[in-house]
C-alpha positions in Angstrom: 14.6 10.0 -16.9 12.5 10.6 -13.6 13.6 13.4 -11.2 13.6 10.7 -8.1 12.5 12.6 -4.7 15.6 12.3 -1.5 14.6 9.4 1.2 15.1 12.3 4.0 12.5 14.2 1.8 9.7 11.0 1.5 10.7 10.3 5.5 9.5 14.2 6.4 5.8 13.2 4.2 5.0 9.5 6.7 6.4 12.0 9.7 3.5 15.0 8.5 0.8 12.5 7.3 -2.2 12.2 9.8 -4.7 9.2 10.3 -7.5 10.0 11.1 -9.6 6.4 12.2 -7.8 4.5 14.2 -6.8 1.4 12.6 -6.4 -2.6 14.5 -3.8 -3.8 11.7 -2.0 -3.0 8.2 -1.9 -5.4 5.8 0.6 -4.7 3.4 0.3 -5.3 -0.7 3.4 -7.0 -1.9 5.7 -6.6 -2.5 5.8 -3.1 -3.5 3.6 -1.9 0.4 5.3 -4.2 2.1 8.2 -0.6 2.7 5.9 1.4 3.1 3.8 0.0 5.5 6.8 -1.1 8.3 7.4 2.9 8.1 3.7 4.1 8.9 4.0 0.5 11.5 7.0 2.0 12.9 4.0 5.2 13.9 1.7 3.1 14.3 3.0 -0.3 16.2 0.3 -2.7 15.4 0.0 -5.6 14.1 1.0 -5.9 10.1 0.1 -8.7 7.3 0.8 -9.7 4.0 -1.9 -9.6 1.1 0.2 -11.6 -1.3 -1.1 -9.8 -4.7 0.6 -9.5 -7.9 -0.3 -7.7 -11.4 3.4 -6.4 -12.5 6.9 -7.5 -13.3 10.2 -5.6 -12.5 9.6 -3.1 -15.6 5.4 -2.2 -14.5 4.4 -3.9 -16.9 1.5 -5.7 -15.9 1.9 -9.8 -15.9 -2.0 -10.4 -16.2 -5.0 -8.9 -17.2 -6.2 -8.5 -13.5 -4.4 -8.7 -10.2 -4.0 -12.6 -9.1 -4.2 -13.7 -5.6 -0.4 -15.5 -5.2 -0.7 -16.6 -1.5 -3.9 -17.5 0.0 -4.6 -14.9 2.9 -3.6 -16.6 5.9 -5.0 -13.4 8.5 -7.6 -13.2 10.3 -9.6 -9.7 9.0 -13.0 -10.5 9.6 -14.9 -7.2 11.6 -11.5 -5.3 11.5 -10.2 -1.8 11.0 -7.2 -2.0 8.0 -5.1 0.8 6.3 -4.5 -1.2 2.9 -1.0 0.1 1.7 0.2 0.0 -1.5 3.9 2.0 -2.7 1.7 2.8 -6.0 -2.0 2.9 -7.7 -1.7 3.7 -11.4 -5.8 2.5 -12.0 -6.9 1.4 -8.7 -7.1 -2.5 -10.1 -4.6 -4.2 -7.9 -6.2 -2.0 -4.3 -10.3 -2.6 -5.5 -9.3 -6.3 -6.1 -7.8 -6.2 -2.7 -10.5 -5.0 -1.0 -12.9 -7.5 -2.6 -10.7 -10.0 -0.9 -11.6 -8.4 2.6 -14.9 -7.4 2.5 -16.0 -8.7 5.1 -13.6 -6.2 7.5 -15.1 -3.7 9.2 -13.8 -0.7 7.6 -11.1 -0.1 5.2 -9.1 3.6 4.2 -6.3 2.9 1.6 -2.6 5.0 1.8 0.0 5.3 -1.3 3.1 6.6 -1.2 2.0 7.6 -4.9 -1.2 7.8 -6.4 -4.6 8.1 -5.2 -5.6 6.6 -2.2 -7.2 7.4 0.8 -3.9 8.6 2.6 -1.4 8.9 -0.2 2.4 11.3 0.6 2.0 12.3 -3.2 0.4 11.9 -6.7 2.1 12.9 -9.7 2.9 11.3 -12.6 6.4 10.3 -12.6 7.8 9.3 -9.5 11.0 7.5 -8.2 10.9 5.8 -4.6 14.2 6.3 -2.9 13.8 2.5 -1.7 14.1 0.9 -5.3 17.8 0.4 -6.0 
């Protein structure tokens, strides 16, 4: 059994993190990045968009060999500074795919609740999100 973090523990990390840039928009990788992006947006209060990419199923098993865009990018990102938000970064394949899709942005910084990113709350091999039921 994976020991989970309490919602309050994770929220405390969200409150304490310091962003060193100013962002024009938050882009959440759906579905996992939606909740973390919404929490961050409570602080930053900027435009938020969804990038619908699918690699894993509900059991965290890869569905495809590489990430797939499942809905067109339907927002303007060229020349903008983006905070790209994901819940978990394991291999980095999904985030790298998103960065490649958004390559015309002025700047992209990554955020993960768990994993290796420009900004992350945790980097643990086993991590259970308190909002997953």
